[in-house]
VEXDRENKOL-207735 format. One line per 4 residues: for each residue x negated, y, z negated of N, C-alpha, C. Coordinates in Angstrom, 3 decimals, always signed. Layout:
BEGIN
X,Y,Z,X,Y,Z,X,Y,Z; ...
//
This chain:
BEGIN
-0.799,-1.102,-0.045,-0.225,-0.035,-0.077,-0.791,+1.251,+0.238; -0.664,+2.196,+0.824,-1.325,+3.266,+0.939,-0.631,+4.374,-0.070; -1.503,+5.237,-0.986,-1.215,+5.954,-1.765,-1.379,+7.298,-1.309; -0.326,+8.160,-1.009,-0.633,+9.589,-0.612,-0.917,+10.534,-2.006
-1.867,+11.427,-1.828,-2.245,+12.211,-2.795,-1.063,+13.175,-3.469; -1.053,+13.450,-4.622,-0.102,+14.374,-5.198,-0.547,+15.556,-5.606; +0.182,+16.672,-5.833,-0.330,+17.863,-5.980,-0.530,+18.484,-7.457; -0.773,+17.373,-8.363,-1.000,+17.462,-9.691,-1.617,+16.287,-10.191
-1.998,+16.354,-11.605,-2.940,+15.238,-11.980,-1.845,+14.303,-12.659; -2.295,+12.854,-12.351,-1.320,+11.773,-12.846,-0.851,+12.072,-14.074; -1.973,+12.383,-15.089,-1.483,+12.460,-16.532,-0.537,+13.590,-16.857; -0.616,+14.623,-16.032,+0.484,+15.578,-16.204,+1.952,+15.174,-15.860
+1.909,+14.644,-14.557,+3.221,+13.858,-13.913,+3.616,+13.061,-14.913; +2.735,+11.966,-15.397,+3.277,+11.147,-16.388,+4.076,+11.537,-17.537; +3.677,+12.457,-18.171,+4.640,+13.196,-19.327,+6.004,+13.857,-18.736; +5.695,+14.286,-17.698,+7.167,+15.017,-17.157,+8.194,+13.834,-16.620
+7.510,+12.599,-16.272,+8.530,+11.364,-15.588,+9.038,+10.654,-16.881; +8.198,+10.614,-17.932,+8.575,+9.868,-18.822,+9.811,+10.755,-19.675; +9.570,+12.156,-19.944,+10.551,+12.967,-20.391,+11.864,+12.791,-19.561; +11.845,+12.831,-18.519,+13.124,+12.588,-17.604,+13.481,+11.078,-17.479
+12.711,+10.408,-18.099,+13.551,+8.993,-18.058,+13.340,+8.393,-16.582; +12.513,+8.864,-15.799,+12.345,+8.240,-14.293,+11.342,+7.242,-14.412; +10.634,+7.081,-15.396,+9.728,+5.877,-15.547,+9.612,+5.420,-17.236; +9.067,+4.310,-17.418,+8.778,+3.844,-18.650,+7.290,+3.046,-18.531
+6.882,+3.103,-20.014,+5.668,+2.449,-19.891,+5.510,+0.985,-19.695; +4.492,+0.236,-19.255,+4.626,-1.180,-19.081,+3.499,-1.649,-20.196; +3.928,-2.886,-20.613,+2.997,-3.727,-21.273,+1.593,-3.774,-20.872; +0.657,-3.850,-21.722,-0.830,-3.803,-21.328,-0.982,-5.260,-20.562
-1.883,-5.199,-19.497,-2.126,-6.253,-18.881,-3.159,-7.379,-19.632; -2.981,-8.616,-19.373,-3.922,-9.351,-20.292,-5.283,-9.134,-20.126; -6.019,-9.356,-20.999,-7.438,-8.934,-20.928,-8.180,-10.065,-19.994; -8.961,-9.712,-18.965,-9.614,-10.700,-18.055,-10.833,-11.414,-18.765
-10.745,-12.616,-18.502,-11.835,-13.289,-18.959,-13.162,-12.747,-18.667; -13.516,-12.576,-17.386,-14.439,-11.882,-16.979,-14.072,-10.259,-16.451; -14.822,-9.462,-17.145,-14.619,-8.064,-16.683,-14.948,-7.715,-15.436; -14.210,-6.752,-14.739,-14.457,-6.532,-13.555,-15.531,-5.210,-13.319
-16.200,-4.962,-12.615,-17.352,-4.018,-12.526,-16.807,-2.383,-12.956; -15.548,-2.294,-12.408,-14.913,-0.880,-12.622,-14.315,-0.807,-14.125; -14.424,-1.859,-14.946,-13.643,-1.926,-16.226,-14.600,-0.780,-17.018; -13.801,+0.135,-17.722,-14.310,+1.100,-18.524,-13.834,+1.007,-19.978
-14.525,+0.243,-20.944,-13.794,+0.207,-22.317,-13.693,+1.413,-22.960; -14.228,+2.742,-22.484,-14.134,+3.863,-23.160,-12.793,+4.626,-22.618; -12.158,+4.033,-21.553,-10.739,+4.916,-21.059,-9.523,+3.743,-21.418; -8.583,+4.815,-21.456,-7.190,+4.031,-21.911,-6.364,+4.282,-21.040
-5.404,+3.814,-20.764,-4.091,+3.997,-19.908,-2.881,+4.264,-20.417; -2.454,+5.358,-20.465,-0.987,+5.654,-21.182,+0.006,+4.889,-20.612; +0.009,+4.822,-19.122,+1.090,+4.017,-18.573,+1.033,+2.314,-19.013; +0.020,+2.035,-19.448,-0.077,+0.789,-19.676,-0.210,+0.539,-21.475
+0.547,+1.732,-22.083,+0.608,+1.388,-23.465,-0.711,+1.574,-24.370; -1.667,+2.697,-23.669,-2.895,+2.692,-24.443,-4.089,+1.605,-24.068; -3.959,+0.745,-23.080,-4.549,-0.381,-22.762,-5.855,+0.171,-22.279; -7.285,-0.458,-22.683,-8.618,+0.095,-22.392,-8.830,-0.733,-20.995
-9.700,+0.009,-20.259,-10.380,-0.481,-19.118,-10.189,+0.688,-17.996; -9.033,+1.627,-18.034,-9.099,+2.594,-16.929,-8.193,+3.697,-17.716; -8.124,+4.798,-17.011,-7.175,+5.705,-17.360,-6.215,+5.973,-16.362; -5.106,+6.794,-16.719,-4.009,+6.812,-15.896,-4.191,+7.533,-14.497
-5.405,+8.513,-14.436,-5.836,+9.000,-13.058,-6.164,+7.687,-12.318; -6.492,+6.496,-12.684,-7.209,+5.671,-11.799,-6.323,+4.515,-11.808; -5.001,+4.562,-12.544,-4.101,+3.396,-12.575,-3.331,+3.070,-11.263; -3.738,+2.130,-10.657,-3.021,+1.794,-9.337,-1.702,+1.431,-9.628
-1.078,+0.782,-10.345,+0.127,+0.504,-11.017,+0.957,+1.645,-11.102; +0.494,+2.645,-11.663,+1.392,+3.913,-12.007,+1.218,+4.549,-10.504; +0.125,+4.668,-9.918,+0.183,+5.556,-8.619,+1.281,+4.439,-7.728; +1.205,+3.428,-7.635,+2.387,+2.758,-6.799,+3.814,+3.139,-7.380
+3.982,+3.452,-8.653,+5.341,+3.716,-9.173,+5.591,+5.164,-8.609; +4.726,+6.120,-8.798,+4.876,+7.216,-8.298,+5.028,+7.262,-6.779; +4.231,+6.543,-6.006,+4.496,+6.792,-4.498,+6.047,+6.140,-4.174; +6.619,+5.289,-4.933,+8.031,+4.819,-4.619,+8.858,+5.890,-5.195
+8.504,+6.555,-6.240,+9.489,+7.730,-6.542,+9.632,+9.155,-5.562; +8.459,+9.296,-4.964,+8.077,+10.242,-4.017,+8.788,+9.718,-2.921; +8.698,+8.717,-2.257,+9.357,+8.115,-1.051,+10.966,+8.202,-1.245; +11.540,+8.164,-2.562,+12.911,+8.496,-2.676,+13.428,+9.639,-3.095
+12.431,+10.753,-2.749,+12.772,+12.088,-3.250,+13.153,+12.462,-4.682; +12.515,+11.736,-5.630,+12.880,+11.717,-6.866,+12.172,+12.609,-7.804; +11.020,+13.118,-7.304,+9.903,+14.046,-8.131,+9.888,+15.287,-7.539; +10.467,+16.159,-8.528,+10.483,+17.667,-8.007,+9.195,+18.341,-8.313
+8.193,+18.115,-7.384,+7.003,+18.889,-7.492,+7.073,+20.318,-7.886; +8.002,+20.869,-6.844,+7.918,+22.366,-6.907,+8.433,+22.774,-8.551; +9.241,+22.175,-8.940,+10.005,+22.477,-10.419,+8.790,+22.291,-11.127; +8.108,+21.073,-11.214,+6.841,+20.867,-12.026,+5.740,+21.746,-12.181
+5.434,+22.265,-10.927,+4.489,+23.252,-10.959,+4.955,+24.524,-11.226; +6.214,+24.834,-11.098,+6.696,+26.048,-11.735,+6.714,+26.059,-13.472; +6.924,+24.806,-14.104,+6.892,+24.557,-15.270,+5.510,+24.865,-15.886; +4.331,+24.540,-15.076,+3.090,+24.492,-15.387,+2.681,+26.235,-15.352
+3.019,+26.992,-14.330,+2.788,+28.165,-14.180,+3.417,+29.247,-15.374; +4.597,+28.522,-15.955,+5.354,+29.512,-16.666,+5.006,+29.334,-17.969
//
């Protein structure tokens, strides 16, 4: 799946989508037996309920959810950017 860029940080969008109940957090994925090269024990993912290994800016699962919401025109980026400016 191709992920189109969005006009704001995923962390900022995450909080707004949660507040509007457009998304819910997911249970953390199981800890892999063998850690992958990009695993970062110092990063935690809000979408995966604080699971270590990556942050929300690099969470492919969250990016896919956002992409689907964008395709359905459910994310009012203009309104969110106005909230940031105000």
